[in-house]
C-alpha positions as CSV (number, residue, x, y, z in Angstrom):
1,X,104.2,100.4,137.9
2,X,104.1,101.9,141.4
3,X,106.3,101.9,144.5
4,X,104.8,101.0,147.8
5,X,105.0,103.7,150.5
6,X,104.8,103.6,154.3
7,X,104.5,106.3,156.8
8,X,106.7,106.7,159.9
9,X,104.5,104.2,161.8
10,X,104.7,101.6,159.0
11,X,101.1,102.3,157.9
12,X,100.5,101.9,154.2
13,X,100.0,105.0,152.0
14,X,99.1,105.2,148.3
15,X,101.8,103.8,146.1
16,X,103.7,106.4,144.1
17,X,105.4,106.7,140.7
18,X,109.0,105.4,140.6
19,X,110.2,108.9,139.5
20,X,108.6,110.4,142.6
21,X,110.2,107.7,144.8
22,X,113.6,108.5,143.3
23,X,113.1,112.2,144.0
24,X,112.1,111.5,147.6
25,X,115.2,109.3,148.1
26,X,117.5,111.9,146.4
27,X,116.2,114.6,148.7
28,X,116.6,112.5,151.8
29,X,112.9,112.6,152.6
30,X,112.5,108.8,152.1
31,X,114.5,105.7,152.9
32,X,114.4,102.2,151.4
33,X,112.4,99.9,153.6
34,X,112.3,96.7,151.5
35,X,114.0,95.7,148.3
36,X,111.4,93.1,147.1
37,X,108.8,94.3,146.5
38,X,110.5,97.7,146.5
39,X,109.1,99.8,149.3
40,X,110.1,103.2,150.7
41,X,109.3,104.8,154.1
42,X,108.6,108.5,154.8
43,X,109.7,109.4,158.3
44,X,107.9,112.8,158.1
45,X,104.5,111.5,157.1
46,X,101.6,110.0,159.0
47,X,98.6,108.3,157.5
48,X,96.1,110.6,159.2
49,X,97.5,113.6,157.1
50,X,97.4,111.7,153.8
51,X,94.6,110.7,151.4
52,X,94.5,107.0,150.5
53,X,92.5,105.2,147.9
54,X,91.0,101.7,148.2
55,X,93.0,98.9,146.4
56,X,92.0,95.3,145.6
57,X,94.2,92.2,145.6
58,X,93.2,90.0,142.7
59,X,94.4,86.4,142.7
60,X,94.5,83.8,139.8
61,X,95.6,80.6,141.6
62,X,97.5,78.1,139.6
63,X,99.1,74.7,140.1
64,X,102.6,75.8,139.1
65,X,102.3,79.6,138.9
66,X,99.9,82.0,140.6
67,X,99.3,85.5,139.4
68,X,98.6,88.4,141.7
69,X,97.6,91.9,140.8
70,X,97.0,95.0,143.0
71,X,94.4,97.3,141.4
72,X,93.3,100.7,142.5
73,X,89.6,100.4,142.4
74,X,88.6,104.0,141.4
75,X,91.0,104.4,138.5
76,X,91.6,100.8,137.4
77,X,95.3,101.3,137.6
78,X,97.4,98.1,138.2
79,X,99.9,99.2,140.8
80,X,101.7,95.9,141.1
81,X,101.9,92.6,139.3
82,X,103.4,89.4,140.7
83,X,103.9,85.8,139.4
84,X,104.6,83.3,142.1
85,X,106.2,80.0,141.0
86,X,105.3,77.2,143.5
87,X,107.4,74.2,144.5
88,X,104.6,71.6,145.0
89,X,106.1,69.0,142.7
90,X,109.6,69.4,144.4
91,X,108.0,68.8,147.8
92,X,106.1,65.8,146.5
93,X,109.4,64.3,145.0
94,X,111.3,64.9,148.3
95,X,108.6,63.2,150.4
96,X,108.5,60.2,148.0
97,X,112.3,59.9,148.2
98,X,112.2,60.0,152.0
99,X,109.5,57.3,152.0
100,X,111.4,55.0,149.7
101,X,114.6,55.4,151.8
102,X,112.7,54.5,155.0
103,X,111.1,51.5,153.4
104,X,114.5,50.3,152.1
105,X,116.0,50.5,155.6
106,X,113.1,48.5,157.1
107,X,113.6,45.8,154.5
108,X,117.3,45.6,155.2
109,X,116.6,45.3,159.0
110,X,118.9,48.2,159.7
111,X,118.1,51.0,162.1
112,X,114.8,52.6,161.0
113,X,111.8,54.6,162.0
114,X,108.8,52.4,162.7
115,X,106.0,52.8,160.2
116,X,103.0,54.7,161.4
117,X,99.8,52.6,161.7
118,X,96.4,54.2,162.3
119,X,97.9,56.9,164.5
120,X,97.7,60.0,162.3
121,X,95.4,62.7,163.5
122,X,94.6,65.4,160.9
123,X,92.7,68.5,161.6
124,X,89.8,69.6,159.4
125,X,91.0,71.2,156.2
126,X,94.2,69.1,156.1
127,X,96.0,69.1,152.7
128,X,99.1,67.2,151.5
129,X,102.3,69.3,151.9
130,X,102.6,69.7,148.1
131,X,99.2,71.4,148.0
132,X,99.5,73.2,151.4
133,X,102.7,74.9,150.1
134,X,100.7,76.6,147.3
135,X,98.1,78.0,149.7
136,X,100.9,79.1,152.1
137,X,102.7,81.0,149.4
138,X,99.5,82.9,148.5
139,X,98.7,83.6,152.1
140,X,102.2,84.9,152.7
141,X,102.0,87.4,149.8
142,X,98.5,88.5,150.6
143,X,99.6,89.3,154.1
144,X,102.7,91.1,152.9
145,X,100.8,93.3,150.4
146,X,98.1,94.3,152.9
147,X,101.0,95.6,155.1
148,X,102.4,97.7,152.2
149,X,99.3,98.9,150.5
150,X,95.8,100.2,151.6
151,X,93.9,97.1,150.6
152,X,90.1,97.0,151.2
153,X,89.0,93.8,149.3
154,X,90.2,90.6,147.6
155,X,89.1,88.9,144.4
156,X,89.8,85.2,143.9
157,X,89.3,83.0,140.9
158,X,87.5,80.3,142.8
159,X,85.8,78.0,140.3
160,X,88.4,77.2,137.6
161,X,85.8,75.6,135.2
162,X,82.1,75.2,135.1
163,X,82.3,71.4,135.1
164,X,78.6,70.7,135.0
165,X,78.1,72.7,131.8
166,X,81.3,71.3,130.3
167,X,80.4,67.7,130.8
168,X,76.8,68.1,129.6
169,X,76.4,71.1,127.3
170,X,72.9,70.1,126.4
171,X,71.6,70.7,129.9
172,X,69.2,73.6,129.9
173,X,65.9,75.0,131.2
174,X,65.3,74.9,134.9
175,X,68.4,72.7,135.4
176,X,70.8,75.2,133.9
177,X,70.7,78.5,132.1
178,X,73.4,79.2,129.5
179,X,75.0,82.5,130.0
180,X,77.4,84.7,128.0
181,X,80.4,82.8,129.5
182,X,79.5,79.4,128.0
183,X,81.9,79.4,125.1
184,X,84.7,80.9,127.2
185,X,84.5,78.1,129.8
186,X,84.7,75.4,127.1
187,X,87.5,77.0,125.1
188,X,89.6,77.8,128.1
189,X,89.3,74.2,129.3
190,X,90.3,72.8,126.0
191,X,93.3,75.2,125.6
192,X,94.7,74.0,128.9
193,X,93.9,70.3,128.4
194,X,95.6,70.2,124.9
195,X,98.5,72.5,125.9
196,X,97.5,75.1,123.3
197,X,98.5,73.1,120.3
198,X,96.8,71.1,117.6
199,X,96.0,67.6,118.7
200,X,96.8,66.1,115.3
201,X,99.9,68.0,114.0
202,X,101.2,69.7,117.1
203,X,101.0,73.2,115.6
204,X,101.2,76.2,117.9
205,X,100.5,79.9,117.7
206,X,97.8,79.4,115.0
207,X,94.0,79.9,115.2
208,X,92.5,76.8,116.7
209,X,89.0,75.3,116.0
210,X,87.1,73.0,118.3
211,X,87.1,69.5,116.8
212,X,84.8,66.6,117.5
213,X,86.9,63.4,117.7
214,X,83.8,61.4,116.7
215,X,82.0,63.6,114.2
216,X,78.5,64.8,115.1
217,X,77.2,63.3,111.8
218,X,78.2,59.9,113.1
219,X,76.7,60.2,116.5
220,X,79.4,62.2,118.3
221,X,78.3,64.4,121.3
222,X,79.4,67.7,122.6
223,X,80.8,66.2,125.8
224,X,84.3,67.5,126.7
225,X,85.8,64.0,126.3
226,X,84.8,64.1,122.6
227,X,86.4,67.5,121.9
228,X,89.9,68.6,121.1
229,X,91.8,71.4,119.5
230,X,92.7,71.4,115.8
231,X,94.2,73.8,113.3
232,X,92.0,74.7,110.3
233,X,93.9,72.5,107.8
234,X,93.7,69.4,110.1
235,X,90.1,70.0,110.8
236,X,89.3,70.2,107.1
237,X,91.4,67.2,106.2
238,X,89.6,65.0,108.9
239,X,86.1,66.1,108.0
240,X,83.7,63.5,109.3
241,X,86.2,60.6,109.1
242,X,86.7,58.4,112.1
243,X,89.9,59.2,114.0
244,X,91.2,55.7,113.4
245,X,90.9,56.2,109.7
246,X,92.3,59.7,109.7
247,X,95.4,58.7,111.8
248,X,95.9,55.2,110.4
249,X,99.4,56.3,109.3
250,X,100.3,57.8,112.7
251,X,99.6,55.1,115.3
252,X,101.6,57.0,118.0
253,X,99.5,60.2,117.5
254,X,96.3,58.1,117.5
255,X,97.2,56.5,120.8
256,X,98.1,59.8,122.4
257,X,95.0,61.6,121.3
258,X,92.7,58.8,122.5
259,X,94.5,58.7,125.9
260,X,94.5,62.5,126.3
261,X,90.9,62.8,125.5
262,X,90.0,60.7,128.5
263,X,92.6,62.2,130.8
264,X,91.6,64.8,133.4
265,X,93.6,67.9,133.9
266,X,96.2,67.2,136.7
267,X,96.9,70.9,137.3
268,X,93.2,71.8,137.3
269,X,92.6,69.0,139.8
270,X,95.3,70.5,142.1
271,X,93.6,73.9,141.9
272,X,90.2,72.5,142.5
273,X,91.5,70.6,145.6
274,X,92.8,73.8,147.2
275,X,90.3,76.5,146.0
276,X,87.9,76.3,148.9
277,X,90.5,76.1,151.6
278,X,92.2,79.1,150.1
279,X,88.9,80.9,150.0
280,X,88.3,80.2,153.7
281,X,91.7,81.4,154.6
282,X,91.3,84.6,152.6
283,X,88.0,85.2,154.4
284,X,89.9,84.8,157.7
285,X,91.8,88.0,156.9
286,X,88.6,90.0,157.6
287,X,88.5,91.6,154.1
288,X,85.6,91.0,151.8
289,X,86.4,88.3,149.3
290,X,84.9,88.2,145.8
291,X,84.8,84.8,143.9
292,X,84.5,84.3,140.2
293,X,85.1,81.6,137.6
294,X,87.9,81.2,135.0
295,X,85.4,81.8,132.2
296,X,84.7,85.2,133.7
297,X,88.4,86.0,133.8
298,X,88.9,85.1,130.2
299,X,85.7,87.0,129.2
300,X,87.1,90.2,131.0
301,X,90.5,89.8,129.4
302,X,89.2,89.2,125.8
303,X,86.6,92.1,125.9
304,X,89.3,94.5,127.2
305,X,92.0,93.3,124.6
306,X,94.6,92.3,127.2
307,X,97.4,89.8,126.4
308,X,97.4,86.6,128.4
309,X,99.8,86.1,131.3
310,X,99.4,85.0,134.9
311,X,99.4,88.5,136.4
312,X,97.1,90.0,133.7
313,X,94.7,87.1,134.2
314,X,94.7,88.1,137.9
315,X,93.9,91.7,137.1
316,X,90.8,90.5,135.2
317,X,89.4,88.3,137.9
318,X,85.8,88.9,139.0
319,X,82.9,91.2,138.1
320,X,84.7,94.1,140.0
321,X,87.1,94.4,137.1
322,X,86.9,98.1,135.8
323,X,85.9,98.7,132.2
324,X,89.4,100.0,131.5
325,X,92.5,98.6,133.1
326,X,95.6,100.7,133.1
327,X,98.5,98.3,132.5
328,X,101.0,100.6,130.7
329,X,104.5,100.4,132.2
330,X,103.7,97.5,134.6
331,X,106.6,95.0,134.9
332,X,105.7,91.9,137.0
333,X,107.9,90.8,139.8
334,X,108.8,87.1,139.3
335,X,108.8,85.3,142.6
336,X,110.0,81.7,142.9
337,X,109.4,79.7,146.1
338,X,112.7,78.2,147.3
339,X,111.9,77.0,150.8
340,X,113.8,77.7,154.0
341,X,116.3,74.8,153.7
342,X,116.0,71.4,155.3
343,X,116.0,70.2,158.9
344,X,117.7,66.9,157.8
345,X,121.1,66.7,159.4
346,X,122.2,63.3,158.1
347,X,122.4,63.2,154.4
348,X,122.1,59.6,153.0
349,X,123.3,58.3,149.7
350,X,121.0,56.6,147.1
351,X,120.9,53.5,149.2
352,X,119.9,55.2,152.4
353,X,123.3,55.0,154.2
354,X,124.7,58.1,155.8
355,X,127.3,59.9,153.8
356,X,127.5,63.4,155.4
357,X,126.2,65.5,158.3
358,X,125.1,69.0,157.8
359,X,126.1,71.6,160.5
360,X,123.5,72.9,162.8
361,X,124.5,76.6,162.3
362,X,122.6,78.7,159.8
363,X,124.7,81.8,159.8
364,X,128.4,82.5,159.0
365,X,129.9,86.0,159.2
366,X,126.4,87.5,159.2
367,X,125.3,85.7,156.0
368,X,122.7,83.0,155.5
369,X,122.0,80.7,152.5
370,X,119.4,82.5,150.4
371,X,120.4,86.1,151.1
372,X,120.3,88.4,148.1
373,X,123.6,90.3,148.0
374,X,125.5,92.8,145.9
375,X,129.0,91.6,145.0
376,X,131.8,94.2,144.1
377,X,134.7,92.0,143.1
378,X,137.8,94.2,142.4
379,X,140.1,91.8,140.5
380,X,140.5,88.4,139.1
381,X,138.6,86.3,136.6
382,X,135.1,87.4,137.9
383,X,135.9,91.1,138.5
384,X,132.8,93.2,138.3
385,X,129.5,94.0,140.1
386,X,126.9,91.4,140.5
387,X,123.5,90.8,142.3
388,X,122.4,87.4,143.2
389,X,121.6,84.8,145.9
390,X,124.3,83.1,147.9
391,X,124.8,79.7,149.3
392,X,127.1,79.8,152.4
393,X,129.9,77.5,153.4
394,X,131.4,77.6,156.9
395,X,134.6,79.0,155.5
396,X,135.2,82.3,153.7
397,X,134.2,81.0,150.3
398,X,130.5,81.3,149.3
399,X,128.7,80.4,146.1
400,X,127.2,83.3,144.3
401,X,124.2,82.1,142.2
402,X,123.4,84.3,139.1
403,X,120.7,83.5,136.5
404,X,123.3,82.3,134.0
405,X,126.3,81.2,136.1
406,X,127.6,80.6,139.6
407,X,131.0,81.0,141.1
408,X,132.8,81.2,144.4
409,X,133.3,84.6,146.1
410,X,134.8,85.8,149.4
411,X,132.3,87.3,151.8
412,X,134.4,90.5,152.1
413,X,133.1,91.5,148.7
414,X,129.5,91.0,149.6
415,X,126.8,93.3,150.9
416,X,123.3,92.0,151.9
417,X,120.4,93.9,150.2
418,X,117.6,91.4,151.1
419,X,117.6,88.8,153.8
420,X,116.6,85.3,153.0
421,X,112.8,84.8,153.2
422,X,112.3,81.6,151.2
423,X,111.8,83.2,147.8
424,X,113.9,84.2,144.8
425,X,113.1,87.4,142.9
426,X,113.5,88.6,139.4
427,X,112.1,91.9,138.0
428,X,111.2,91.7,134.3
């Protein structure tokens, strides 16, 4: 793991080892510029007098979590790993709640906002807010990293699955040429579709086999809708029996398997809906953008013997992945999107009637909801030192939110270490 370094003009230098950063801070040659991700600034250095090496941002977009890795291209060292948790479903739920409240007020003939009718103008590339937030999060962090590190290129996992080959594996010849990624594409798709567990017994963390729901000996095909995951014992017990015969004692499992076999991947659909727009916006940064499939990512990870996680998947994106990735000592920064609050001043109850009005002010005694603070409480039930996010009240009693608990604290015990920026951080 490395620490980002800036010169006196805020130009990025090569990241340094944490021990070196501690030494520079101890000698007074460096100052802390940013807490998350941790960045130092050297007031006595300029980029013209320093040697920098090209770095590449690698992105593994996901519906719920996106992995990002910063890799030094010459050495293959992963200098930073991030996992960004999106809030797309939360945004979708909030919009649906608002819509239902407005419809309820119209039906009751109370004061309401008139429904829109054929008057919505949407620019090209418009996406629903729940999907737009995912792209905005990735854009934000690409922009931040390029300001902190000498980045010269970007790699994005653009095509999640090779859908043509998955749907019709028999296609060949001039229409399609099977490559070395064929098996990786199918297996990765099935692992995600069946939630990495046996379709019949629900077993996890065991070697899985690709199972034909309708056996090949009885006319079953290799289409993805006829494939599932099975542990070895269930696969042997089923043999070439029909699934109705094999699961006749488990009607609930039979119904679930048949339904899930035909169900598309919701998360994969969200990624596929945003992939090209994300690609266009990454190209707008002016950096060269490399695109690759999810099968290529898994192939790189398997051949290099790397354990699966979001940020390690990102490090393996694309053909630019070095033969040897240096991951030792890297601890990912867990980033959770929290938003910037709400503009809604009138808070309704479950029936749509107003119950409270939020104040217009955002700051109180120099603090804002979402600030990351250090608390040094001298006495009382919660005496001790803590680090967490705060939720302000417009009186000297804030809520300090910790991973396992939350309690009220007076602002005189607090010191801001990172201003609210819409994200919550946790260093593993």
